[in-house]
C-alpha positions in Angstrom: 5.9 -71.7 -77.6 7.2 -68.6 -80.4 5.1 -67.2 -82.7 7.7 -67.1 -85.5 10.7 -69.0 -86.2 13.8 -67.8 -84.9 17.4 -69.5 -85.5 19.5 -69.4 -82.3 23.1 -70.7 -81.5 22.9 -73.0 -78.0 25.6 -71.2 -76.8 23.4 -67.9 -77.4 21.4 -69.0 -74.7 23.5 -69.3 -71.7 23.0 -66.6 -69.1 19.4 -65.7 -70.3 17.2 -65.0 -67.4 14.5 -67.5 -66.6 11.6 -65.3 -66.0 8.0 -66.1 -64.9 5.0 -65.3 -66.4 2.6 -64.9 -63.5 4.6 -62.5 -61.8 7.4 -61.6 -63.9 10.1 -62.7 -61.3 13.6 -63.0 -62.6 14.3 -66.4 -60.7 17.3 -68.3 -62.4 19.6 -67.9 -65.5 20.5 -70.6 -68.1 23.6 -72.2 -67.0 24.0 -74.8 -70.0 22.0 -76.1 -72.5 21.2 -79.8 -72.6 21.4 -81.3 -75.8 20.3 -85.2 -76.3 22.8 -86.2 -79.1 20.7 -89.5 -79.5 17.7 -87.5 -80.2 19.3 -84.6 -81.8 17.1 -82.8 -79.6 17.0 -80.1 -76.9 16.4 -81.5 -73.7 16.1 -78.5 -71.5 18.6 -76.5 -69.2 20.8 -76.5 -66.5 20.2 -73.5 -64.2 22.3 -70.9 -62.0 20.9 -68.6 -59.4 20.7 -64.8 -60.4 23.1 -62.3 -59.1 26.5 -61.9 -58.7 26.9 -64.9 -56.3 24.8 -67.0 -58.4 26.0 -70.8 -58.1 24.4 -73.7 -59.8 21.1 -75.1 -58.9 19.7 -78.4 -58.3 16.8 -77.8 -60.3 16.4 -78.2 -63.9 13.9 -76.9 -66.6 12.9 -79.3 -69.1 12.0 -78.1 -72.4 8.6 -78.8 -72.2 8.2 -76.4 -69.3 8.9 -73.2 -71.4 6.2 -71.2 -72.2 8.6 -69.2 -74.6 11.9 -68.2 -75.9 13.4 -65.2 -77.3 16.6 -63.6 -77.8 16.7 -62.4 -74.4 15.0 -64.5 -72.1 13.3 -67.8 -71.3 9.8 -67.5 -69.9 8.0 -70.2 -68.0 4.5 -70.1 -66.3 5.6 -70.2 -62.6 8.6 -71.0 -60.4 7.1 -74.3 -59.6 8.1 -75.3 -63.5 11.6 -75.7 -62.4 12.1 -79.2 -61.5 14.6 -81.5 -59.6 13.1 -84.9 -60.3 12.6 -84.8 -64.0 14.1 -88.2 -64.6 15.2 -87.8 -68.4 16.6 -84.5 -68.1 18.2 -85.3 -64.5 19.7 -88.2 -65.9 21.2 -86.4 -68.9 22.7 -84.1 -66.8 24.0 -86.6 -64.4 25.9 -88.2 -67.3 24.2 -91.2 -67.9 23.8 -90.4 -71.5 25.2 -87.0 -71.7 28.5 -86.0 -73.7 29.1 -82.3 -74.8 28.8 -82.3 -78.6 30.7 -79.1 -78.7 34.1 -80.0 -80.1 32.8 -83.4 -81.5 34.2 -84.2 -85.2 31.7 -84.4 -87.8 32.3 -86.9 -90.8 30.1 -87.8 -93.4 28.7 -90.9 -94.5 31.6 -91.2 -97.1 34.1 -91.0 -94.5 35.3 -87.5 -95.3 36.0 -85.3 -92.2 34.2 -82.2 -92.3 35.1 -80.3 -89.2 34.7 -80.0 -85.2 31.2 -78.7 -83.9 31.8 -75.1 -82.3 28.3 -74.6 -81.5 24.5 -76.2 -82.1 21.8 -74.4 -84.2 18.4 -74.5 -82.8 15.3 -73.5 -84.9 12.7 -71.9 -82.3 9.3 -72.4 -83.3 6.4 -73.9 -81.6 8.7 -77.0 -80.8 12.5 -76.5 -80.4 14.3 -78.4 -83.0 18.0 -78.7 -83.5 18.4 -78.0 -87.5 22.4 -77.8 -87.8 25.9 -77.4 -86.6 28.5 -74.9 -87.0 31.5 -75.9 -87.8 35.2 -74.8 -87.6 38.8 -76.8 -88.7 37.6 -78.0 -91.9 39.9 -78.2 -94.3 37.0 -79.0 -97.2 34.4 -76.5 -95.8 36.1 -73.2 -94.6 37.7 -72.1 -97.5 34.0 -70.7 -98.6 34.0 -68.5 -95.7 37.3 -68.2 -94.1 36.3 -69.5 -91.0 33.0 -71.1 -89.3 30.4 -72.8 -91.6 26.8 -73.9 -90.7 25.8 -77.6 -91.9 22.5 -78.5 -91.8 21.4 -81.6 -90.1 18.9 -84.4 -91.3 15.5 -85.0 -89.5 17.4 -88.2 -87.9 21.2 -88.2 -87.0 23.6 -91.1 -86.7 26.5 -90.9 -83.6 29.1 -93.3 -84.0 31.5 -93.2 -80.8 32.9 -89.7 -80.7 32.1 -88.4 -84.2 28.7 -87.3 -85.6 27.9 -88.5 -88.9 26.2 -86.5 -91.9 24.9 -87.6 -95.2 27.6 -86.5 -97.8 25.1 -84.3 -99.7 25.6 -81.9 -96.9 28.4 -80.2 -98.5 26.1 -79.0 -101.1 24.2 -77.0 -98.7 26.4 -75.4 -96.5 25.9 -71.7 -95.4 28.0 -69.2 -94.0 25.1 -67.3 -92.8 23.1 -68.0 -89.8 20.4 -65.3 -91.3 19.8 -67.2 -94.5 20.7 -70.9 -92.8 17.0 -71.6 -92.6 16.5 -72.2 -96.0 19.7 -74.1 -96.6 18.0 -76.7 -94.0 15.1 -76.7 -95.9 16.3 -77.4 -99.2 19.0 -80.2 -97.8 16.1 -81.9 -96.0 14.0 -81.9 -99.4 16.7 -83.3 -101.3 17.3 -86.2 -98.8 13.6 -86.8 -99.0 13.5 -86.9 -102.7 16.7 -89.1 -102.8 14.7 -92.0 -100.9 
């Protein structure tokens, strides 16, 4: 999909045009990013029509239909890649399993409250991967930066009720800079692998 890895906040993708490779047509825009909390994965996008009178479209765009993703557009092969019958994504959007992770509380597996999710951090490479959360409202972590911080996620994530559970060791790998966050994720995951 993308030739070099790129870290993006999920909310940065909202409003990105959906452009076809076959004709360069600007056919839709990202309305919302569909994130599967159970899978800790980017599933795809809900869409709006382009233009001043743009409104929500029935079609969705599953991640596996995305040809490329960059800082300014989402590329697909053809307009036929927009689908209103993608069962997994449509079920997620209709609320069968969907919940908005923004605003969810993050707690360590030792019971310490870290804060609330303000955004989801996506590593865009050959396959997108949710690698962290931007959190705010933390009395424990934000004194380092005076505001929001980024916490890395393990390769598998636990969800309990309304809370997102992360290993307590995450506190040692917090970053206040998105540009350097990829290295923190790698160090955190290596730490977890070596601890088992």
